[in-house]
TIVEX-188750 format. One record per residue: residue in one letter; y, x, z of N, C-alpha, C in turn. Coordinates in Angstrom, 2 decimals. Each point is the difference from the previous one (the first is absolute). Example, Ala and Ser with C-alpha at 12.3 -4.5 7.8 and 13.67 -1.06 7.14 Angstrom:
BEGIN
<pt residu="A" n_c2="-5.69" n_c1="13.19" n_c3="7.80" ca_c2="1.19" ca_c1="-0.89" ca_c3="0.00" c_c2="1.20" c_c1="0.90" c_c3="0.00"/>
<pt residu="S" n_c2="1.05" n_c1="-0.35" n_c3="-0.72" ca_c2="1.19" ca_c1="0.82" ca_c3="0.06" c_c2="1.09" c_c1="-0.77" c_c3="0.73"/>
***
This chain:
BEGIN
<pt residu="M" n_c2="-1.02" n_c1="0.91" n_c3="0.04" ca_c2="0.99" ca_c1="-0.88" ca_c3="0.06" c_c2="1.19" c_c1="0.96" c_c3="-0.08"/>
<pt residu="Y" n_c2="0.84" n_c1="-0.37" n_c3="-0.94" ca_c2="1.53" ca_c1="0.71" ca_c3="-0.04" c_c2="1.01" c_c1="-0.72" c_c3="0.90"/>
<pt residu="D" n_c2="0.88" n_c1="0.84" n_c3="0.62" ca_c2="1.19" ca_c1="-0.59" ca_c3="0.55" c_c2="1.38" c_c1="0.13" c_c3="-1.08"/>
<pt residu="I" n_c2="0.48" n_c1="-1.31" n_c3="-0.15" ca_c2="1.32" ca_c1="0.06" ca_c3="-0.69" c_c2="0.96" c_c1="0.88" c_c3="0.76"/>
<pt residu="C" n_c2="0.55" n_c1="0.81" n_c3="-0.68" ca_c2="1.10" ca_c1="0.97" ca_c3="0.63" c_c2="1.30" c_c1="-0.04" c_c3="-0.53"/>
<pt residu="V" n_c2="0.26" n_c1="-0.56" n_c3="-1.27" ca_c2="1.24" ca_c1="-0.02" ca_c3="-0.69" c_c2="-0.14" c_c1="-1.06" c_c3="-1.03"/>
<pt residu="M" n_c2="1.29" n_c1="-0.52" n_c3="-0.18" ca_c2="0.18" ca_c1="-0.81" ca_c3="-1.25" c_c2="0.88" c_c1="0.71" c_c3="-0.84"/>
<pt residu="G" n_c2="-0.13" n_c1="0.16" n_c3="-1.13" ca_c2="0.91" ca_c1="0.89" ca_c3="-0.99" c_c2="0.34" c_c1="-1.00" c_c3="-0.96"/>
<pt residu="V" n_c2="1.46" n_c1="-0.02" n_c3="-0.10" ca_c2="0.64" ca_c1="-0.84" ca_c3="-0.87" c_c2="0.82" c_c1="0.99" c_c3="-1.08"/>
<pt residu="Y" n_c2="-0.63" n_c1="0.08" n_c3="-1.17" ca_c2="0.42" ca_c1="0.86" ca_c3="-1.00" c_c2="1.17" c_c1="-0.68" c_c3="-0.83"/>
<pt residu="V" n_c2="1.18" n_c1="0.65" n_c3="-0.11" ca_c2="1.11" ca_c1="-0.49" ca_c3="-0.60" c_c2="0.42" c_c1="0.81" c_c3="-1.19"/>
<pt residu="D" n_c2="0.83" n_c1="-0.54" n_c3="-0.82" ca_c2="0.65" ca_c1="0.77" ca_c3="-1.04" c_c2="1.35" c_c1="0.59" c_c3="0.32"/>
<pt residu="D" n_c2="0.58" n_c1="-0.51" n_c3="1.08" ca_c2="1.23" ca_c1="0.55" ca_c3="0.51" c_c2="0.20" c_c1="-0.03" c_c3="1.58"/>
<pt residu="I" n_c2="-0.03" n_c1="1.17" n_c3="0.58" ca_c2="-0.16" ca_c1="0.14" ca_c3="1.33" c_c2="1.35" c_c1="-0.64" c_c3="0.72"/>
<pt residu="K" n_c2="1.11" n_c1="0.29" n_c3="-0.65" ca_c2="1.14" ca_c1="-0.56" ca_c3="0.66" c_c2="0.05" c_c1="-1.44" c_c3="-0.04"/>
<pt residu="K" n_c2="-0.33" n_c1="-0.76" n_c3="-1.15" ca_c2="-0.11" ca_c1="-1.40" ca_c3="0.11" c_c2="-0.96" c_c1="-0.67" c_c3="1.01"/>
<pt residu="A" n_c2="-1.14" n_c1="0.73" n_c3="0.17" ca_c2="-0.94" ca_c1="-0.22" ca_c3="0.86" c_c2="0.42" c_c1="0.10" c_c3="1.36"/>
<pt residu="E" n_c2="0.75" n_c1="0.91" n_c3="0.47" ca_c2="0.59" ca_c1="0.38" ca_c3="1.29" c_c2="0.97" c_c1="-1.17" c_c3="0.25"/>
<pt residu="E" n_c2="0.86" n_c1="-0.32" n_c3="-0.91" ca_c2="0.94" ca_c1="-1.00" ca_c3="0.05" c_c2="-0.68" c_c1="-1.42" c_c3="0.44"/>
<pt residu="F" n_c2="-1.17" n_c1="-0.30" n_c3="-0.75" ca_c2="-0.65" ca_c1="-1.28" ca_c3="0.21" c_c2="-0.57" c_c1="-0.05" c_c3="1.42"/>
<pt residu="Y" n_c2="-0.86" n_c1="1.06" n_c3="0.19" ca_c2="-0.84" ca_c1="-0.02" ca_c3="1.39" c_c2="0.77" c_c1="0.13" c_c3="0.95"/>
<pt residu="C" n_c2="1.15" n_c1="0.95" n_c3="-0.03" ca_c2="0.70" ca_c1="0.12" ca_c3="1.14" c_c2="1.16" c_c1="-0.93" c_c3="0.33"/>
<pt residu="N" n_c2="0.80" n_c1="-0.34" n_c3="-1.04" ca_c2="1.28" ca_c1="-0.70" ca_c3="0.13" c_c2="-0.33" c_c1="-1.47" c_c3="-0.05"/>
<pt residu="Q" n_c2="-0.99" n_c1="-0.35" n_c3="-0.80" ca_c2="-0.24" ca_c1="-1.35" ca_c3="-0.12" c_c2="-1.25" c_c1="-0.56" c_c3="0.83"/>
<pt residu="L" n_c2="-1.01" n_c1="0.81" n_c3="0.22" ca_c2="-1.13" ca_c1="-0.43" ca_c3="0.79" c_c2="0.30" c_c1="0.41" c_c3="1.45"/>
<pt residu="G" n_c2="0.67" n_c1="1.09" n_c3="0.27" ca_c2="0.36" ca_c1="0.57" ca_c3="1.38" c_c2="-0.82" c_c1="0.95" c_c3="0.37"/>
<pt residu="Y" n_c2="-0.77" n_c1="0.69" n_c3="-0.76" ca_c2="-1.00" ca_c1="1.06" ca_c3="0.50" c_c2="1.02" c_c1="1.21" c_c3="0.23"/>
<pt residu="E" n_c2="-0.37" n_c1="1.01" n_c3="1.05" ca_c2="0.71" ca_c1="1.15" ca_c3="0.02" c_c2="-0.97" c_c1="1.19" c_c3="-0.43"/>
<pt residu="I" n_c2="0.89" n_c1="1.11" n_c3="-0.41" ca_c2="-0.94" ca_c1="1.21" ca_c3="-0.53" c_c2="-0.52" c_c1="0.76" c_c3="1.11"/>
<pt residu="E" n_c2="-1.40" n_c1="0.16" n_c3="0.01" ca_c2="-0.66" ca_c1="0.81" ca_c3="1.11" c_c2="0.18" c_c1="1.56" c_c3="-0.61"/>
<pt residu="E" n_c2="-0.35" n_c1="0.30" n_c3="-1.14" ca_c2="0.02" ca_c1="1.24" ca_c3="-0.42" c_c2="0.04" c_c1="0.09" c_c3="-1.54"/>
<pt residu="R" n_c2="0.71" n_c1="1.33" n_c3="-0.55" ca_c2="0.23" ca_c1="0.02" ca_c3="-1.48" c_c2="-0.81" c_c1="1.22" c_c3="-0.27"/>
<pt residu="Y" n_c2="-0.74" n_c1="-0.02" n_c3="-1.02" ca_c2="-0.90" ca_c1="1.04" ca_c3="-0.37" c_c2="0.54" c_c1="0.44" c_c3="-1.39"/>
<pt residu="G" n_c2="1.16" n_c1="0.93" n_c3="-0.25" ca_c2="0.55" ca_c1="0.30" ca_c3="-1.03" c_c2="0.78" c_c1="-1.06" c_c3="-0.41"/>
<pt residu="A" n_c2="0.40" n_c1="0.07" n_c3="-1.39" ca_c2="1.05" ca_c1="-1.12" ca_c3="-0.57" c_c2="-0.58" c_c1="-1.06" c_c3="-0.43"/>
<pt residu="T" n_c2="-1.45" n_c1="-0.20" n_c3="-0.13" ca_c2="-0.48" ca_c1="-1.22" ca_c3="-0.49" c_c2="-0.91" c_c1="-0.66" c_c3="0.56"/>
<pt residu="I" n_c2="-0.28" n_c1="0.22" n_c3="1.56" ca_c2="-0.90" ca_c1="-0.63" ca_c3="0.80" c_c2="0.67" c_c1="-0.34" c_c3="1.35"/>
<pt residu="I" n_c2="-0.10" n_c1="-1.26" n_c3="0.37" ca_c2="0.47" ca_c1="-0.50" ca_c3="1.20" c_c2="-1.15" c_c1="-0.69" c_c3="0.71"/>
<pt residu="E" n_c2="0.03" n_c1="0.27" n_c3="1.32" ca_c2="-0.96" ca_c1="-0.65" ca_c3="0.93" c_c2="0.89" c_c1="-1.13" c_c3="1.01"/>
<pt residu="L" n_c2="-0.50" n_c1="-1.12" n_c3="-0.16" ca_c2="0.91" ca_c1="-1.09" ca_c3="0.80" c_c2="-0.73" c_c1="-0.16" c_c3="1.33"/>
<pt residu="K" n_c2="1.04" n_c1="-0.15" n_c3="1.10" ca_c2="-0.57" ca_c1="-0.39" ca_c3="1.26" c_c2="-0.51" c_c1="-1.38" c_c3="0.06"/>
<pt residu="T" n_c2="-1.25" n_c1="0.00" n_c3="0.69" ca_c2="-0.76" ca_c1="-1.11" ca_c3="-0.02" c_c2="-0.66" c_c1="-0.10" c_c3="1.49"/>
<pt residu="D" n_c2="-0.45" n_c1="-1.25" n_c3="0.34" ca_c2="-0.69" ca_c1="0.00" ca_c3="1.32" c_c2="-1.56" c_c1="0.23" c_c3="-0.31"/>
<pt residu="G" n_c2="-0.43" n_c1="0.07" n_c3="-1.24" ca_c2="-1.34" ca_c1="0.12" ca_c3="-0.27" c_c2="-0.25" c_c1="1.09" c_c3="-1.00"/>
<pt residu="V" n_c2="-0.73" n_c1="-0.46" n_c3="-1.07" ca_c2="-0.31" ca_c1="0.92" ca_c3="-1.17" c_c2="1.31" c_c1="0.36" c_c3="-0.66"/>
<pt residu="P" n_c2="0.38" n_c1="1.44" n_c3="-0.30" ca_c2="1.21" ca_c1="0.41" ca_c3="-0.54" c_c2="0.10" c_c1="-0.45" c_c3="-1.52"/>
<pt residu="I" n_c2="1.11" n_c1="-0.30" n_c3="-0.47" ca_c2="0.07" ca_c1="-0.44" ca_c3="-1.27" c_c2="1.01" c_c1="1.27" c_c3="-0.54"/>
<pt residu="V" n_c2="-0.57" n_c1="0.63" n_c3="-1.10" ca_c2="0.66" ca_c1="1.16" ca_c3="-0.66" c_c2="0.43" c_c1="-0.45" c_c3="-1.38"/>
<pt residu="L" n_c2="1.31" n_c1="0.19" n_c3="-0.22" ca_c2="0.68" ca_c1="-0.23" ca_c3="-1.39" c_c2="-0.06" c_c1="1.28" c_c3="-0.72"/>
<pt residu="D" n_c2="-0.53" n_c1="0.17" n_c3="-1.34" ca_c2="-0.22" ca_c1="0.84" ca_c3="-0.64" c_c2="0.33" c_c1="0.14" c_c3="-1.49"/>
<pt residu="E" n_c2="1.12" n_c1="0.63" n_c3="-0.48" ca_c2="0.49" ca_c1="0.02" ca_c3="-1.29" c_c2="-1.27" c_c1="0.71" c_c3="-0.85"/>
<pt residu="I" n_c2="-0.84" n_c1="-0.50" n_c3="-0.41" ca_c2="-1.12" ca_c1="0.62" ca_c3="-0.64" c_c2="0.16" c_c1="0.57" c_c3="-1.37"/>
<pt residu="Q" n_c2="-0.29" n_c1="1.14" n_c3="-0.13" ca_c2="0.33" ca_c1="0.88" ca_c3="-1.05" c_c2="-1.22" c_c1="0.11" c_c3="-1.01"/>
<pt residu="G" n_c2="-0.61" n_c1="-1.08" n_c3="-0.50" ca_c2="-0.97" ca_c1="0.08" ca_c3="-0.92" c_c2="-1.55" c_c1="-0.07" c_c3="0.59"/>
<pt residu="A" n_c2="-0.34" n_c1="-0.12" n_c3="1.21" ca_c2="-1.35" ca_c1="0.12" ca_c3="0.40" c_c2="-0.72" c_c1="-1.18" c_c3="-0.48"/>
<pt residu="Y" n_c2="0.65" n_c1="-1.17" n_c3="-0.07" ca_c2="-0.55" ca_c1="-1.27" ca_c3="-0.36" c_c2="0.77" c_c1="-0.50" c_c3="-1.20"/>
<pt residu="P" n_c2="-0.78" n_c1="-0.39" n_c3="-1.18" ca_c2="0.76" ca_c1="-0.46" ca_c3="-1.09" c_c2="0.99" c_c1="-1.19" c_c3="0.13"/>
<pt residu="E" n_c2="-0.53" n_c1="-1.03" n_c3="0.91" ca_c2="0.90" ca_c1="-1.08" ca_c3="0.23" c_c2="0.73" c_c1="0.08" c_c3="1.32"/>
<pt residu="K" n_c2="1.30" n_c1="-0.21" n_c3="-0.32" ca_c2="0.85" ca_c1="-0.05" ca_c3="1.35" c_c2="0.94" c_c1="-1.10" c_c3="-0.23"/>
<pt residu="P" n_c2="0.61" n_c1="-0.51" n_c3="1.11" ca_c2="-0.40" ca_c1="0.15" ca_c3="1.40" c_c2="-1.37" c_c1="-0.64" c_c3="0.30"/>
<pt residu="C" n_c2="-0.53" n_c1="0.47" n_c3="1.11" ca_c2="-1.22" ca_c1="-0.48" ca_c3="0.52" c_c2="-0.20" c_c1="0.13" c_c3="1.45"/>
<pt residu="T" n_c2="-0.98" n_c1="-0.59" n_c3="0.51" ca_c2="-0.18" ca_c1="0.25" ca_c3="1.56" c_c2="-1.47" c_c1="0.47" c_c3="0.32"/>
<pt residu="A" n_c2="-0.23" n_c1="0.88" n_c3="1.00" ca_c2="-1.35" ca_c1="0.51" ca_c3="0.11" c_c2="-0.39" c_c1="0.04" c_c3="1.50"/>
<pt residu="M" n_c2="-1.09" n_c1="-0.35" n_c3="0.37" ca_c2="-0.45" ca_c1="0.06" ca_c3="1.35" c_c2="-0.49" c_c1="1.42" c_c3="0.17"/>
<pt residu="G" n_c2="0.45" n_c1="0.78" n_c3="0.98" ca_c2="-0.50" ca_c1="1.34" ca_c3="0.29" c_c2="-1.10" c_c1="-0.21" c_c3="1.26"/>
<pt residu="I" n_c2="-1.13" n_c1="0.64" n_c3="-0.32" ca_c2="-1.07" ca_c1="0.10" ca_c3="1.11" c_c2="-0.22" c_c1="1.40" c_c3="0.30"/>
<pt residu="R" n_c2="-0.25" n_c1="0.40" n_c3="1.31" ca_c2="-0.23" ca_c1="1.18" ca_c3="0.42" c_c2="-1.46" c_c1="0.59" c_c3="-0.02"/>
<pt residu="T" n_c2="-0.27" n_c1="1.14" n_c3="-0.39" ca_c2="-1.11" ca_c1="0.82" ca_c3="0.00" c_c2="0.02" c_c1="1.33" c_c3="0.70"/>
<pt residu="E" n_c2="-0.95" n_c1="0.36" n_c3="0.65" ca_c2="0.00" ca_c1="1.41" ca_c3="0.60" c_c2="-0.58" c_c1="1.13" c_c3="-1.20"/>
<pt residu="N" n_c2="-0.70" n_c1="-0.53" n_c3="-0.87" ca_c2="-0.56" ca_c1="0.99" ca_c3="-0.97" c_c2="0.07" c_c1="-0.62" c_c3="-1.35"/>
<pt residu="L" n_c2="1.08" n_c1="0.28" n_c3="-0.62" ca_c2="0.23" ca_c1="-0.55" ca_c3="-1.40" c_c2="-1.15" c_c1="0.34" c_c3="-1.05"/>
<pt residu="E" n_c2="-0.22" n_c1="1.39" n_c3="0.08" ca_c2="-1.20" ca_c1="0.18" ca_c3="-1.17" c_c2="-1.12" c_c1="-0.67" c_c3="0.23"/>
<pt residu="A" n_c2="-0.61" n_c1="-0.28" n_c3="1.22" ca_c2="-1.25" ca_c1="-0.74" ca_c3="0.16" c_c2="0.24" c_c1="-1.49" c_c3="-0.36"/>
<pt residu="E" n_c2="1.12" n_c1="-0.48" n_c3="0.31" ca_c2="0.32" ca_c1="-1.49" ca_c3="-0.29" c_c2="0.26" c_c1="-0.08" c_c3="-1.52"/>
<pt residu="I" n_c2="0.46" n_c1="0.98" n_c3="-0.97" ca_c2="0.07" ca_c1="-0.16" ca_c3="-1.37" c_c2="-1.48" c_c1="0.13" c_c3="-0.44"/>
<pt residu="E" n_c2="-0.79" n_c1="0.76" n_c3="0.50" ca_c2="-1.43" ca_c1="-0.03" ca_c3="-0.45" c_c2="-0.53" c_c1="-1.18" c_c3="0.42"/>
<pt residu="R" n_c2="-0.04" n_c1="-0.63" n_c3="1.10" ca_c2="-0.75" ca_c1="-1.26" ca_c3="0.23" c_c2="0.77" c_c1="-1.17" c_c3="-0.59"/>
<pt residu="L" n_c2="1.09" n_c1="-0.07" n_c3="-0.38" ca_c2="0.73" ca_c1="-1.00" ca_c3="-0.87" c_c2="-0.68" c_c1="0.19" c_c3="-1.39"/>
<pt residu="K" n_c2="0.02" n_c1="1.12" n_c3="-0.49" ca_c2="-0.56" ca_c1="0.08" ca_c3="-1.40" c_c2="-1.52" c_c1="-0.21" c_c3="0.00"/>
<pt residu="S" n_c2="-0.73" n_c1="0.29" n_c3="0.93" ca_c2="-1.43" ca_c1="-0.42" ca_c3="0.00" c_c2="-0.15" c_c1="-1.56" c_c3="0.20"/>
<pt residu="N" n_c2="0.93" n_c1="-0.68" n_c3="0.49" ca_c2="0.06" ca_c1="-1.52" ca_c3="0.29" c_c2="0.53" c_c1="-0.61" c_c3="-1.31"/>
<pt residu="G" n_c2="0.39" n_c1="0.81" n_c3="-1.06" ca_c2="0.52" ca_c1="-0.62" ca_c3="-1.15" c_c2="1.41" c_c1="-0.29" c_c3="-0.17"/>
<pt residu="V" n_c2="0.72" n_c1="0.39" n_c3="0.95" ca_c2="1.53" ca_c1="-0.13" ca_c3="0.20" c_c2="0.57" c_c1="0.77" c_c3="-1.13"/>
<pt residu="D" n_c2="0.86" n_c1="-0.38" n_c3="-0.75" ca_c2="0.77" ca_c1="0.65" ca_c3="-1.09" c_c2="1.17" c_c1="0.64" c_c3="0.52"/>
<pt residu="L" n_c2="0.08" n_c1="1.08" n_c3="0.39" ca_c2="1.23" ca_c1="0.72" ca_c3="0.47" c_c2="0.97" c_c1="0.24" c_c3="-0.95"/>
<pt residu="I" n_c2="1.41" n_c1="-0.29" n_c3="0.43" ca_c2="0.94" ca_c1="0.71" ca_c3="-0.91" c_c2="0.12" c_c1="1.38" c_c3="-0.10"/>
<pt residu="F" n_c2="-0.20" n_c1="0.72" n_c3="1.29" ca_c2="0.02" ca_c1="1.39" ca_c3="0.03" c_c2="-1.44" c_c1="0.51" c_c3="0.54"/>
<pt residu="D" n_c2="-0.66" n_c1="0.69" n_c3="-0.95" ca_c2="-1.29" ca_c1="0.67" ca_c3="0.49" c_c2="0.03" c_c1="0.95" c_c3="1.11"/>
<pt residu="T" n_c2="1.15" n_c1="0.63" n_c3="0.09" ca_c2="0.09" ca_c1="0.98" ca_c3="1.00" c_c2="1.33" c_c1="-0.18" c_c3="0.98"/>
<pt residu="P" n_c2="-0.03" n_c1="0.45" n_c3="0.97" ca_c2="1.10" ca_c1="-0.27" ca_c3="1.07" c_c2="1.32" c_c1="0.66" c_c3="-0.56"/>
<pt residu="Q" n_c2="1.11" n_c1="-1.02" n_c3="0.16" ca_c2="1.27" ca_c1="0.17" ca_c3="-0.55" c_c2="1.07" c_c1="0.08" c_c3="1.27"/>
<pt residu="P" n_c2="0.86" n_c1="0.95" n_c3="-0.04" ca_c2="1.02" ca_c1="0.39" ca_c3="1.03" c_c2="0.96" c_c1="-1.07" c_c3="0.16"/>
<pt residu="F" n_c2="0.43" n_c1="-0.28" n_c3="1.23" ca_c2="0.99" ca_c1="-0.82" ca_c3="0.36" c_c2="0.71" c_c1="0.60" c_c3="1.26"/>
<pt residu="P" n_c2="1.30" n_c1="-0.22" n_c3="0.23" ca_c2="0.75" ca_c1="0.76" ca_c3="1.05" c_c2="-0.69" c_c1="0.46" c_c3="1.28"/>
<pt residu="V" n_c2="-0.99" n_c1="-1.01" n_c3="0.39" ca_c2="-0.51" ca_c1="0.24" ca_c3="1.57" c_c2="-1.54" c_c1="0.03" c_c3="-0.21"/>
<pt residu="G" n_c2="-0.62" n_c1="0.25" n_c3="-1.22" ca_c2="-1.39" ca_c1="0.12" ca_c3="-0.07" c_c2="-0.45" c_c1="0.07" c_c3="-1.39"/>
<pt residu="R" n_c2="-1.26" n_c1="-0.59" n_c3="-0.28" ca_c2="-0.44" ca_c1="-0.26" ca_c3="-1.30" c_c2="-0.63" c_c1="-1.28" c_c3="-0.20"/>
<pt residu="F" n_c2="-0.33" n_c1="-0.47" n_c3="-1.18" ca_c2="-0.24" ca_c1="-1.46" ca_c3="-0.23" c_c2="-0.97" c_c1="-0.07" c_c3="-1.39"/>
<pt residu="T" n_c2="-0.70" n_c1="-1.27" n_c3="-0.14" ca_c2="-0.36" ca_c1="-0.38" ca_c3="-1.25" c_c2="0.32" c_c1="-1.42" c_c3="-0.16"/>
<pt residu="A" n_c2="-0.26" n_c1="-0.68" n_c3="-1.07" ca_c2="0.36" ca_c1="-1.37" ca_c3="-0.04" c_c2="-1.00" c_c1="-0.74" c_c3="-1.02"/>
<pt residu="F" n_c2="-0.14" n_c1="-1.31" n_c3="0.21" ca_c2="-0.85" ca_c1="-0.86" ca_c3="-0.77" c_c2="0.55" c_c1="-1.19" c_c3="0.08"/>
<pt residu="R" n_c2="-0.63" n_c1="-1.01" n_c3="-0.78" ca_c2="0.40" ca_c1="-1.41" ca_c3="0.02" c_c2="-1.26" c_c1="-0.84" c_c3="0.36"/>
<pt residu="D" n_c2="0.24" n_c1="-1.12" n_c3="0.59" ca_c2="-1.10" ca_c1="-0.90" ca_c3="0.11" c_c2="-0.23" c_c1="-0.93" c_c3="-0.91"/>
<pt residu="H" n_c2="-0.96" n_c1="-0.87" n_c3="-0.01" ca_c2="-0.30" ca_c1="-0.70" ca_c3="-1.15" c_c2="0.90" c_c1="-0.94" c_c3="-0.70"/>
<pt residu="L" n_c2="1.15" n_c1="-0.33" n_c3="0.88" ca_c2="1.14" ca_c1="-0.64" ca_c3="-0.45" c_c2="1.12" c_c1="0.81" c_c3="-0.48"/>
<pt residu="G" n_c2="0.10" n_c1="1.30" n_c3="0.09" ca_c2="0.84" ca_c1="0.97" ca_c3="-0.31" c_c2="0.97" c_c1="0.57" c_c3="0.89"/>
<pt residu="N" n_c2="-0.12" n_c1="-0.48" n_c3="1.32" ca_c2="0.80" ca_c1="0.29" ca_c3="0.98" c_c2="-0.28" c_c1="1.62" c_c3="0.30"/>
<pt residu="L" n_c2="1.19" n_c1="0.66" n_c3="0.16" ca_c2="-0.10" ca_c1="1.35" ca_c3="0.37" c_c2="-0.28" c_c1="0.27" c_c3="1.45"/>
<pt residu="I" n_c2="-1.02" n_c1="1.07" n_c3="0.01" ca_c2="-0.36" ca_c1="0.38" ca_c3="1.35" c_c2="0.16" c_c1="1.61" c_c3="-0.09"/>
<pt residu="E" n_c2="0.55" n_c1="0.56" n_c3="1.07" ca_c2="-0.04" ca_c1="1.46" ca_c3="0.16" c_c2="-0.65" c_c1="0.52" c_c3="1.24"/>
<pt residu="L" n_c2="-0.91" n_c1="0.93" n_c3="-0.18" ca_c2="-0.76" ca_c1="0.68" ca_c3="1.05" c_c2="0.77" c_c1="1.08" c_c3="0.29"/>
<pt residu="L" n_c2="0.36" n_c1="0.17" n_c3="1.42" ca_c2="0.94" ca_c1="0.98" ca_c3="0.42" c_c2="-0.55" c_c1="0.95" c_c3="1.10"/>
<pt residu="E" n_c2="0.16" n_c1="1.38" n_c3="-0.12" ca_c2="-0.47" ca_c1="0.86" ca_c3="0.82" c_c2="1.26" c_c1="0.79" c_c3="0.38"/>
<pt residu="F" n_c2="0.45" n_c1="-0.18" n_c3="1.43" ca_c2="1.22" ca_c1="0.65" ca_c3="0.42" c_c2="-0.23" c_c1="1.45" c_c3="0.56"/>
<pt residu="N" n_c2="1.09" n_c1="0.75" n_c3="-0.30" ca_c2="-0.13" ca_c1="1.46" ca_c3="0.55" c_c2="-0.05" c_c1="-0.18" c_c3="1.47"/>
<pt residu="E" n_c2="-0.54" n_c1="0.98" n_c3="0.78" ca_c2="-0.12" ca_c1="-0.10" ca_c3="1.41" c_c2="1.29" c_c1="0.70" c_c3="0.68"/>
***
């Protein structure tokens, strides 16, 4: 069983996303990761706004992030279970590595391994 650890909201303009989520919805910024990634303060699962730069062909989109302690082993397990991965090898992100896949309806799921 996986733990949901983050909701990623991939946007085409980080400034417009910040305006909407902060000024219109009332979220506050927890942390900025460079110029294109913002983590919002929440009481539960973090929401991360990310001005995606081509990792996924369709944008904007939303992804459920789930945590793993061993990304390589999970990639192999998912492949052996017939999951069609978007990335066959771990991809870097600011605080770790990830892979991604879609469920049977096309919803984006990211499997995340965080740096210690």
